[in-house]
C-alpha positions in Angstrom: 13.5 -197.2 101.9 10.5 -197.5 104.3 9.2 -194.5 106.2 7.0 -196.5 108.6 7.5 -196.3 112.3 10.2 -198.8 113.4 9.3 -201.8 115.5 12.3 -204.2 115.4 15.4 -203.8 117.5 19.0 -204.1 116.6 22.1 -204.5 118.7 24.1 -201.4 119.3 26.7 -201.1 116.6 28.5 -198.8 114.1 27.1 -200.2 110.9 28.9 -198.5 108.1 31.2 -195.6 107.3 31.9 -194.0 103.9 34.4 -191.5 102.7 33.7 -189.6 99.4 35.3 -186.9 97.4 33.0 -184.8 95.2 30.1 -187.2 95.8 32.2 -190.2 94.7 32.7 -192.8 97.4 36.3 -193.9 97.6 36.5 -195.8 100.9 33.9 -197.6 103.0 33.9 -200.1 105.7 30.8 -202.1 106.7 29.8 -204.3 109.6 28.8 -207.1 107.3 27.6 -209.3 110.2 24.9 -206.7 111.1 24.1 -205.9 107.5 23.6 -209.6 106.6 21.7 -210.4 109.8 19.2 -207.6 109.4 19.2 -207.6 105.5 20.3 -204.0 105.3 21.5 -204.4 101.7 19.9 -201.1 100.7 22.4 -199.0 102.7 24.8 -198.3 99.8 22.0 -197.0 97.7 20.7 -195.0 100.6 24.1 -193.4 101.3 24.5 -192.6 97.6 21.1 -190.8 97.6 21.8 -189.0 100.8 25.2 -187.8 99.6 23.6 -185.7 96.9 21.3 -184.2 99.5 24.0 -183.6 102.1 26.3 -181.9 99.6 23.6 -179.5 98.6 23.0 -178.4 102.2 24.5 -175.0 102.8 23.3 -174.2 106.3 25.6 -176.7 108.1 28.6 -178.8 107.4 27.7 -181.3 110.1 24.5 -183.0 111.0 22.3 -186.0 111.4 19.6 -187.7 109.2 17.2 -190.3 110.5 17.0 -193.5 108.3 14.2 -196.1 108.4 15.0 -199.4 106.8 13.6 -202.9 107.4 11.5 -201.4 110.2 14.7 -200.3 112.0 15.6 -196.9 113.3 19.1 -195.8 112.2 20.9 -192.5 112.3 23.2 -191.2 109.6 25.9 -188.7 110.8 27.7 -186.6 108.3 30.7 -184.2 108.1 31.7 -182.3 105.0 34.6 -179.9 104.3 36.5 -178.5 101.3 40.1 -179.7 101.2 42.3 -178.5 98.3 39.1 -177.5 96.4 37.7 -181.0 96.8 34.4 -181.5 98.7 35.1 -184.2 101.3 32.0 -185.9 102.8 32.2 -188.5 105.4 29.1 -190.3 106.6 28.7 -193.0 109.3 25.5 -194.9 110.3 24.8 -196.1 113.8 21.8 -198.2 114.8 20.7 -195.9 117.7 19.7 -192.3 117.9 20.1 -192.4 121.6 23.9 -192.7 121.7 26.1 -189.8 122.8 26.6 -187.4 119.9 30.3 -187.2 120.7 31.0 -190.8 119.5 30.1 -190.4 115.8 31.3 -186.8 115.7 34.7 -187.9 117.1 34.9 -190.6 114.4 34.2 -188.2 111.6 36.6 -185.5 112.9 39.4 -188.1 113.3 38.9 -189.3 109.8 39.0 -185.8 108.2 42.1 -184.9 110.2 43.8 -188.2 109.2 43.0 -187.5 105.5 44.5 -184.0 105.7 47.6 -185.4 107.3 47.9 -188.1 104.6 48.1 -185.4 101.9 51.5 -184.3 103.1 52.8 -187.8 103.9 52.6 -191.1 102.2 49.2 -190.5 100.5 46.1 -192.6 99.7 47.4 -196.1 100.4 48.3 -195.3 104.0 45.1 -193.4 104.5 43.0 -196.4 103.4 44.8 -198.4 106.1 44.3 -195.7 108.7 40.7 -195.3 107.6 40.0 -199.0 108.6 42.0 -198.7 111.8 40.3 -195.6 113.0 36.8 -197.1 112.4 37.8 -200.4 114.2 39.1 -198.4 117.1 35.9 -196.3 117.4 33.8 -199.4 117.1 35.6 -200.8 120.2 35.2 -197.5 122.0 31.5 -197.5 121.1 31.1 -201.0 122.4 33.0 -200.1 125.6 30.7 -197.1 126.1 27.7 -199.3 125.6 29.0 -201.9 128.1 29.7 -199.1 130.6 26.2 -197.7 130.1 24.8 -201.2 130.7 26.8 -201.5 133.9 25.7 -198.1 135.1 22.1 -199.1 134.4 22.6 -202.3 136.4 24.0 -200.2 139.3 21.1 -197.8 139.0 18.6 -200.7 139.1 20.3 -202.2 142.1 20.3 -198.8 143.9 16.6 -198.3 143.1 15.8 -201.8 144.4 17.8 -201.1 147.6 16.0 -197.7 148.0 12.6 -199.3 147.5 13.5 -202.0 150.1 14.7 -199.3 152.6 11.5 -197.3 152.0 9.4 -200.5 152.5 11.3 -201.2 155.7 10.8 -197.7 156.9 7.1 -198.0 156.2 7.0 -201.2 158.3 8.9 -199.6 161.1 6.6 -196.5 161.0 3.6 -198.9 161.1 5.1 -200.7 164.1 5.8 -197.4 165.8 2.3 -196.3 165.2 0.9 -199.5 166.6 3.2 -199.3 169.6 2.1 -195.7 170.1 -1.5 -196.8 170.0 -0.9 -199.6 172.5 0.9 -197.1 174.7 -2.0 -194.7 174.6 -4.4 -197.6 175.3 -2.2 -198.6 178.2 -2.2 -195.1 179.6 -5.9 -195.0 179.3 -6.2 -198.3 181.0 -3.9 -197.1 183.9 -6.0 -194.0 184.3 -9.2 -196.0 184.2 -7.9 -198.6 186.7 -6.8 -195.7 189.1 -10.3 -194.3 188.9 -11.8 -197.7 189.6 -9.5 -198.2 192.6 -10.3 -194.7 193.9 -14.0 -195.3 193.5 -13.7 -198.7 195.2 -11.7 -197.1 198.1 -14.4 -194.4 198.6 -17.1 -197.1 198.4 -15.2 -199.1 201.1 -14.9 -196.0 203.3 -18.6 -195.2 202.9 -19.5 -198.8 203.8 -17.3 -198.7 206.9 -18.9 -195.4 207.9 -22.3 -196.8 207.4 -21.5 -199.9 209.4 -20.0 -197.8 212.2 -23.0 -195.6 212.2 -25.4 -198.4 212.3 -23.3 -200.1 215.0 -23.3 -197.0 217.0 -27.0 -196.5 216.7 -27.7 -200.1 217.7 -25.4 -199.7 220.7 -27.2 -196.5 221.8 -30.6 -198.2 221.4 -29.5 -201.2 223.4 -28.2 -199.0 226.2 -31.4 -197.0 226.1 -33.5 -200.2 226.5 -31.2 -201.5 229.3 -31.6 -198.2 231.2 -35.4 -198.4 230.9 -35.6 -201.9 232.4 -33.6 -200.8 235.4 
């Protein structure tokens, strides 16, 4: 078992589940496709070693143990309980430590309850059948949960993309509004300036007319004066 940091990836899956009584594994079900594909042939030995550790834990009857194998990050979930003076220990291994804890815990709890029910009914043969059925059902639920998470992530991604597009559009609109505002300010300044120019031109025109009238009046007076002198 390698304790190096994992680098490889593995598809989400329930990899293996084992049921033991007094540290002896009686039932197990493996995802042989995943185990073969990723060469996880050490899992049985790892589970056997972990059982002795788990059964000596006194602080908790339920918990998780990280497992590193073939550069993969796996998580072992366990549940143990005394039933009729026998120590029942159930372990299940998932590939991801980011799954909802309720999924493996639900599987372990359902198996221990089914085992207790089998003691008062048809016994071990039916429990072995139910053991496989429960695991298959939970595998399907786990896959459905993963598919739902993937769909939710896609929706989140689309929403984020749409939000970014809206923000970019708002930025462009704000930029256009700012430019329009600047043009409006410039237009107002131009109007004020043109009015000043018109007013200045009007006054200059008035001054010119006054000067012309004054000069004309002076010339007329001078001509009249000369004419009166000649008489």
